C-alpha positions in Angstrom: 9.6 -11.7 10.2 12.4 -11.0 7.7 12.7 -7.4 6.6 12.6 -6.9 2.9 15.4 -4.9 1.3 15.2 -3.1 -2.0 12.0 -1.9 -3.6 8.6 -3.1 -2.6 5.0 -2.8 -3.7 2.3 -2.8 -1.0 -1.3 -3.6 -2.0 -4.1 -2.2 0.1 -7.8 -2.1 -0.8 -9.9 0.8 0.3 -13.7 1.4 0.2 -13.6 4.6 -1.9 -11.5 7.2 -3.6 -11.7 9.7 -0.7 -10.2 7.1 1.7 -7.5 6.2 -0.9 -6.5 9.8 -1.3 -6.4 10.4 2.4 -4.2 7.4 3.0 -1.9 8.3 0.0 -1.5 11.8 1.4 -0.7 10.4 4.8 1.9 8.0 3.4 3.6 10.7 1.3 3.6 13.3 4.0 5.3 10.7 6.4 7.8 9.9 3.6 6.9 6.3 4.0 6.2 5.9 0.3 7.5 7.5 -2.9 4.3 7.0 -4.9 0.8 5.7 -4.3 -1.4 4.7 -7.3 -5.1 4.4 -6.8 -6.8 1.9 -9.2 -10.5 2.1 -9.8 -13.1 -0.6 -10.4 -11.9 -3.4 -8.1 -14.7 -5.9 -7.3 -13.7 -8.0 -4.2 -15.3 -11.3 -3.2 -14.4 -12.7 0.2 -15.7 -14.4 3.3 -15.9 -12.2 6.4 -17.1 -13.5 9.8 -18.5 -16.6 8.1 -20.5 -14.7 5.5 -19.8 -14.4 1.8 -19.4 -10.7 0.9 -18.9 -8.6 -2.3 -17.7 -5.0 -2.4 -16.7 -2.4 -4.9 -13.3 -1.0 -3.8 -10.2 0.9 -5.0 -6.8 -0.7 -4.8 -3.8 1.3 -3.6 -0.4 0.3 -5.0 2.2 1.8 -2.7 5.8 2.0 -4.1 8.5 2.2 -1.4 11.7 0.9 -0.1 11.6 -2.3 2.0 13.0 -0.4 5.0 9.8 1.7 5.0 7.4 -1.3 5.3 7.0 -1.1 9.1 6.0 2.6 8.8 3.6 1.9 6.0 1.9 -1.0 7.9 1.6 1.1 11.1 0.1 4.1 9.2 -2.4 1.9 7.3 -3.5 0.0 10.4 -3.9 3.1 12.4 -5.8 5.1 9.8 -7.7 2.5 7.7 -11.5 2.3 8.1 -11.5 -1.5 7.8 -11.2 -3.7 10.9 -8.9 -6.0 9.0 -7.3 -4.1 6.1 -5.5 -5.8 3.3 -1.8 -5.0 3.6 0.3 -7.2 1.3 4.0 -6.5 0.6 5.5 -7.8 -2.7 9.2 -7.4 -3.3 10.0 -6.0 -6.7 12.3 -8.4 -8.6 13.5 -6.0 -11.2 13.2 -2.2 -11.3 14.5 0.2 -14.0 17.7 1.9 -12.7 16.3 5.5 -13.0 13.0 4.5 -11.2 14.9 2.7 -8.5 17.1 5.8 -7.9 14.0 8.0 -7.7 12.3 5.6 -5.2 15.3 5.6 -3.0 15.7 9.4 -3.0 14.7 9.7 0.7 17.1 6.9 1.8 20.1 9.0 0.6 
């Protein structure tokens, strides 16, 4: 798999605010992410093990550098309560220069 360079966003749904906060704390302490936003009110509809499901969730938007994606993925898989957590990386096409510099502060 090709490693992304530059700034990325990683989306990850979680079952509740407490889980979101715990994962955000873990990612920040590990310096794998510069910022984690926790959005409320996500209603997910999906098929799991052949059965249609619906769940109220929170969505994490993790802002980081592409070089940190492997650590983010590893930390989420190891600490997420879901058997198959959503972990989706999206490269950021354009990022304001000051914000880009701040996100890359730990790459220095």
